[in-house]
C-alpha positions in Angstrom: 0.0 0.0 0.0 1.3 3.4 -1.0 2.5 5.6 1.9 0.2 8.5 2.7 3.2 10.7 3.4 5.8 10.1 0.7 9.3 10.4 2.1 12.5 11.7 0.4 15.8 11.1 2.1 18.7 13.4 1.6 22.2 12.7 2.8 24.3 15.7 4.0 27.7 14.7 5.5 27.1 11.9 7.9 23.6 12.8 8.7 20.3 11.8 7.2 17.4 14.3 6.9 13.9 13.1 6.4 11.7 15.5 4.3 8.0 14.9 4.6 6.0 15.8 1.6 2.3 15.9 2.3 0.0 17.2 -0.5 -2.6 18.2 2.1 -0.1 20.6 3.5 0.1 22.6 0.3 -2.2 25.5 -0.3 -5.1 24.6 -2.6 -4.8 26.6 -5.9 -8.5 27.6 -5.6 -8.2 28.9 -2.1 -6.9 32.3 -3.1 -9.7 32.9 -5.6 -12.3 31.7 -3.1 -11.0 34.2 -0.5 -11.1 37.0 -3.0 -14.6 36.1 -4.1 -15.9 36.0 -0.5 -14.1 39.2 0.5 -15.4 41.0 -2.5 -19.0 40.0 -1.7 -18.7 40.9 2.0 -17.0 44.2 1.4 -19.7 45.1 -1.2 -22.5 44.0 1.2 -21.3 45.5 4.4 -18.4 47.9 3.7 -14.7 47.7 4.5 -14.8 48.6 8.1 -17.7 46.3 9.2 -16.1 43.1 7.7 -13.5 41.4 9.8 -10.9 38.8 8.7 -12.8 36.3 10.8 -16.0 37.0 8.8 -14.1 36.2 5.6 -12.5 33.1 6.9 -15.9 31.8 8.2 -17.7 32.3 4.9 -14.7 31.1 2.8 -14.2 28.1 5.0 -10.5 28.7 5.5 -8.4 29.4 8.5 -6.5 32.6 9.3 -3.2 31.0 8.1 -4.6 31.0 4.6 -5.3 34.7 4.7 -1.8 35.4 6.0 -0.2 33.0 3.5 -1.9 34.5 0.4 -2.3 38.2 1.4 -0.6 39.0 4.7 -3.5 40.8 6.3 -6.8 42.7 5.7 -5.3 45.8 4.0 -3.4 43.6 1.5 -6.5 41.6 0.9 -8.5 44.7 0.1 -5.8 45.8 -2.3 -5.8 42.4 -4.0 -9.6 42.5 -4.4 -9.3 45.8 -6.3 -6.3 44.8 -8.3 -7.9 41.6 -9.5 -10.6 43.7 -11.3 -9.0 47.0 -12.0 -5.6 45.9 -13.4 -7.0 43.8 -16.3 -9.7 46.3 -17.0 -7.3 49.2 -17.2 -4.9 47.1 -19.4 -7.8 46.5 -21.8 -8.5 50.3 -21.8 -4.9 51.2 -22.6 -4.7 48.6 -25.3 -7.9 49.8 -26.9 -6.7 53.4 -26.7 -3.4 52.4 -28.3 -5.3 50.8 -31.2 -7.4 53.8 -31.7 -4.4 56.1 -31.8 -2.6 53.8 -34.2 -5.5 53.6 -36.6 -6.0 57.4 -36.6 -4.3 59.5 -39.2 -3.6 62.5 -36.9 -5.6 62.1 -33.6 -8.2 59.5 -32.6 -11.9 60.4 -32.8 -13.6 61.4 -29.6 -16.0 58.5 -29.8 -13.1 56.0 -30.2 -11.3 57.4 -27.1 -14.5 57.2 -25.0 -15.1 53.7 -26.3 -11.7 52.6 -25.2 -12.6 53.9 -21.7 -16.2 52.7 -21.5 -16.3 49.3 -23.3 -14.0 47.3 -21.1 -16.0 48.4 -18.0 -19.3 47.4 -19.5 -17.9 44.1 -20.8 -16.4 43.4 -17.3 -19.8 43.9 -15.7 -21.7 41.9 -18.2 -19.1 39.3 -18.9 -18.1 38.2 -15.3 -20.2 35.3 -14.1 -20.3 36.4 -10.5 -18.0 39.3 -9.8 -19.3 42.1 -12.0 -22.2 43.1 -9.9 -20.4 42.7 -6.6 -17.5 44.8 -7.8 -19.8 47.5 -9.1 -21.3 47.7 -5.6 -17.8 47.7 -4.1 -16.7 50.6 -6.3 -19.9 52.4 -5.2 -18.8 52.0 -1.6 -15.5 53.7 -2.4 -17.5 56.8 -3.5 -19.9 56.8 -0.5 -17.5 55.6 2.2 -14.2 57.4 1.6 -11.1 55.6 2.7 -7.7 57.3 2.3 -5.8 54.0 1.9 -8.2 52.7 -0.8 -8.2 56.1 -2.5 -4.4 56.0 -2.7 -4.5 52.5 -4.1 -7.0 53.5 -6.8 -5.1 56.7 -7.7 -2.0 54.6 -8.3 -4.0 52.2 -10.5 -5.7 54.9 -12.5 -3.0 57.5 -12.9 -1.3 55.9 -16.0 -4.7 55.5 -17.7 -5.8 59.0 -17.0 -2.5 60.5 -18.2 -3.0 58.6 -21.5 -6.7 59.6 -21.8 -5.9 63.3 -21.1 -3.3 63.3 -23.8 -5.6 61.7 -26.4 -8.5 63.9 -25.5 -6.4 67.1 -25.8 -5.4 66.1 -29.3 -9.0 65.2 -30.3 -10.4 68.4 -28.7 -7.6 71.0 -29.0 -10.1 73.9 -28.3 -10.8 72.6 -24.8 -8.5 73.4 -21.8 -7.1 70.7 -19.6 -9.5 71.9 -16.9 -12.5 71.5 -19.2 -11.4 68.0 -20.2 -11.0 67.1 -16.5 -14.6 68.1 -15.7 -16.0 66.3 -18.7 -14.1 63.1 -17.7 -15.3 63.5 -14.1 -18.9 63.6 -15.3 -18.3 60.7 -17.7 -17.0 58.7 -14.7 -20.2 59.7 -12.8 -22.5 58.5 -15.6 -20.5 55.3 -16.0 -20.5 54.4 -12.3 -24.2 55.4 -11.9 -24.9 52.9 -14.6 -22.8 50.2 -12.9 -24.8 50.6 -9.7 -28.3 50.9 -11.1 -28.1 49.0 -14.5 -30.8 46.5 -13.5 -32.8 48.7 -11.1 -35.3 51.5 -11.4 -36.3 50.4 -14.9 -39.9 51.3 -16.1 -42.1 48.4 -17.2 -42.4 49.8 -20.7 -38.7 49.9 -21.3 -37.5 47.5 -24.0 -34.6 45.2 -23.3 -31.2 46.7 -24.2 -28.2 44.5 -24.7 -24.6 45.3 -23.6 -23.6 46.6 -27.0 -26.5 49.0 -27.3 -25.7 50.3 -23.8 -22.1 50.9 -24.7 -23.1 53.0 -27.7 -25.6 55.0 -25.6 -22.9 55.8 -23.0 -20.4 56.8 -25.7 -23.0 59.1 -27.4 -24.0 60.6 -24.1 -20.4 61.3 -23.0 -19.4 62.6 -26.4 -22.3 65.1 -26.5 -21.1 66.4 -23.1 -17.6 67.0 -24.3 -18.8 68.7 -27.5 -21.1 71.0 -25.5 -18.2 72.1 -23.1 
């Protein structure tokens, strides 16, 4: 019968060292993702301050050692929750913006710049089986429950994107000042995040169903009209 704990013997000098290899001692590859899923849900439901590490371990069915192993503590776990969603989304935005700039003769069209910013967000919300709605609520909590540490984290994540967007918008709309572009983008952020929080709520019974692509185009048209009216 195979041994439950395979042994490997290593000889060093005149001494033998027994190394015990037990697969059950290794962290399960899905544990980190499960902790992130649970933390994201709890933070979205209750807020960052109300949720303890013990709440997360209880719902995720892991021990405190698993949190420490994968994240180190609550603050690092919060950062990982945001980075899991924000980093790939902003990479997709930067990639789309680069493509728009490369395909343009002089400067990209306003609608193409706004699409590079809006489309990855909408697709993330529609395309994620479980996390899109929870993360939308979580982002809403950042706006309603300010937290300096989280604001610093998000600023670091968004600064490269905003720098690139500002440059592209100033080329596409040279008659607008940097200040005017800032306010237009701020209101565009507001419209986008309001949609994220309420996209399946407060809808009148007479409203026809609108798919993700149609909503992307509506958001782009709305934002572009605001820029052109500035």
